[in-house]
C-alpha positions as CSV (number, residue, x, y, z in Angstrom):
1,Q,198.7,112.4,94.9
2,V,196.4,110.8,97.0
3,Q,198.5,109.2,99.7
4,L,197.9,106.1,102.1
5,V,199.8,106.0,105.7
6,E,199.9,102.9,107.6
7,S,200.4,103.0,111.3
8,G,199.7,100.2,114.4
9,G,201.6,97.6,113.6
10,G,205.0,96.1,115.9
11,L,204.9,92.6,118.1
12,V,202.3,91.0,119.4
13,Q,202.4,87.4,121.3
14,F,200.3,84.3,120.1
15,G,196.7,85.1,120.6
16,G,196.9,88.1,120.9
17,S,194.9,91.5,118.9
18,L,196.7,94.1,117.1
19,R,194.9,97.3,115.2
20,L,196.0,98.7,112.1
21,S,195.2,101.7,110.6
22,C,195.3,103.5,107.2
23,A,195.0,107.5,106.8
24,A,193.7,108.6,103.0
25,S,194.8,112.1,102.1
26,E,190.9,112.8,100.7
27,S,188.1,110.8,101.3
28,I,188.1,107.2,101.8
29,F,184.9,107.2,99.7
30,S,186.8,108.4,96.5
31,F,187.8,105.4,96.7
32,H,186.0,102.3,94.9
33,R,187.1,99.4,97.0
34,M,189.9,99.5,99.7
35,G,191.3,96.8,101.2
36,W,194.6,95.4,103.2
37,Y,197.6,93.1,101.6
38,R,200.0,91.3,103.7
39,Q,203.8,90.4,102.1
40,A,205.5,87.5,104.5
41,P,209.0,86.4,104.1
42,E,209.8,84.7,100.8
43,K,206.5,84.8,100.1
44,Q,203.7,86.8,97.6
45,R,202.1,89.5,98.1
46,E,198.3,88.6,99.6
47,L,195.3,89.7,99.7
48,V,193.7,90.3,103.6
49,A,190.6,91.9,103.5
50,T,188.4,94.6,101.3
51,I,185.7,96.9,101.8
52,T,184.0,98.7,98.7
53,S,182.1,102.1,98.8
54,Y,178.6,99.9,99.6
55,G,179.9,98.3,102.3
56,T,180.5,95.0,100.9
57,I,183.7,93.0,102.4
58,N,185.7,90.4,101.8
59,Y,188.3,88.1,103.6
60,A,190.5,85.7,102.9
61,D,189.9,82.1,104.1
62,S,192.9,82.3,106.4
63,V,191.9,85.3,108.2
64,K,188.5,85.4,108.3
65,D,186.6,84.8,111.6
66,R,189.8,86.8,113.0
67,F,190.0,90.3,111.3
68,T,187.7,92.4,110.6
69,I,188.0,95.6,108.0
70,S,186.0,98.6,108.9
71,R,186.0,102.5,108.2
72,D,185.8,106.3,109.8
73,R,184.4,108.4,106.6
74,A,185.6,111.3,109.1
75,K,188.8,110.9,109.3
76,N,189.1,109.2,105.9
77,T,190.4,106.4,108.0
78,V,189.8,102.6,107.2
79,Y,190.9,100.1,110.5
80,L,192.0,96.1,110.3
81,Q,191.7,95.2,113.6
82,M,193.2,91.4,113.4
83,N,192.5,89.3,117.0
84,S,193.8,85.9,117.8
85,L,196.9,86.3,115.8
86,K,198.7,83.2,114.7
87,P,203.0,83.3,114.1
88,E,201.4,82.8,110.6
89,D,200.2,86.1,110.5
90,T,203.5,87.6,110.3
91,A,204.3,90.0,107.7
92,V,204.3,93.5,105.8
93,Y,200.6,95.1,106.1
94,Y,200.0,97.6,103.4
95,C,196.7,99.5,102.5
96,N,195.9,99.6,99.2
97,G,192.9,101.8,97.5
98,L,191.3,101.1,94.0
99,H,190.3,104.5,92.6
100,L,187.7,105.2,89.5
101,G,188.0,107.4,87.5
102,V,190.2,108.8,84.7
103,P,192.2,107.3,85.2
104,T,191.7,104.1,87.2
105,Y,194.5,103.3,89.4
106,D,196.0,101.6,92.4
107,S,197.5,103.7,95.8
108,W,199.8,101.7,98.5
109,G,201.0,102.8,101.3
110,Q,204.0,102.0,102.3
111,G,203.6,99.1,104.3
112,I,203.8,98.6,108.3
113,Q,205.6,95.6,110.0
114,V,203.6,93.0,112.1
115,T,205.1,90.0,114.0
116,V,203.2,87.5,116.3
117,S,205.8,85.8,118.6
118,S,205.2,82.1,119.4
């Protein structure tokens, strides 16, 4: 029932910035944890950043100090601000939400392309 839709991707030059948005069909606080994952060509999907309903935030070491995850309760939206982008950040980025309840389940967005040129 819960839908997650990403937006804000595109092509950016080395060192540039981009902000991704993840709009949920219901309150983002119905999720125990939300976050962003990414999958580069020929690589496995990896965790980028997460934020719990209590506000606890975690980042992958590769993006720490460059990316910032945030949320807007009124807009049911989670954001990923990406600064100082590198070609290594090129990937399809996916929004994720872990819902605790009956049942407990993960929701995923369809993914959005981010490409960083050299």
